[in-house]
C-alpha positions in Angstrom: 117.0 -75.4 -99.7 116.2 -78.7 -101.5 113.2 -80.2 -100.5 113.3 -84.1 -99.2 109.2 -84.8 -99.6 107.2 -82.6 -101.8 103.1 -83.5 -101.8 100.8 -81.9 -103.6 96.8 -83.0 -103.2 97.6 -85.5 -100.8 94.6 -87.4 -99.2 94.8 -89.1 -95.7 92.8 -92.4 -94.7 91.6 -94.2 -91.7 89.9 -97.2 -91.9 89.5 -97.2 -95.4 87.5 -93.9 -95.2 89.4 -89.9 -96.1 90.5 -88.6 -93.2 91.9 -84.9 -94.3 92.5 -84.4 -97.8 93.6 -81.6 -100.3 96.8 -81.1 -98.5 99.9 -79.5 -100.2 103.5 -79.1 -98.3 107.6 -79.4 -98.3 108.9 -81.1 -95.9 112.8 -80.1 -96.0 116.5 -81.2 -94.3 116.6 -81.0 -90.5 113.2 -80.3 -90.4 111.2 -80.8 -87.0 107.7 -82.8 -88.3 105.2 -83.7 -85.7 102.9 -86.5 -85.4 100.0 -86.0 -84.0 96.7 -88.4 -83.1 93.5 -88.4 -81.9 93.0 -92.1 -81.7 92.8 -94.2 -78.6 94.3 -97.0 -77.9 
């Protein structure tokens, strides 16, 4: 199966500060991806 998105050593930030880092992974076609947010509105 072919990957649509591939990431290696990805860092996600919030308010210009690293929130999560060193992520590796792939997203394949028709794969379900869930976005989880711990912030409040």
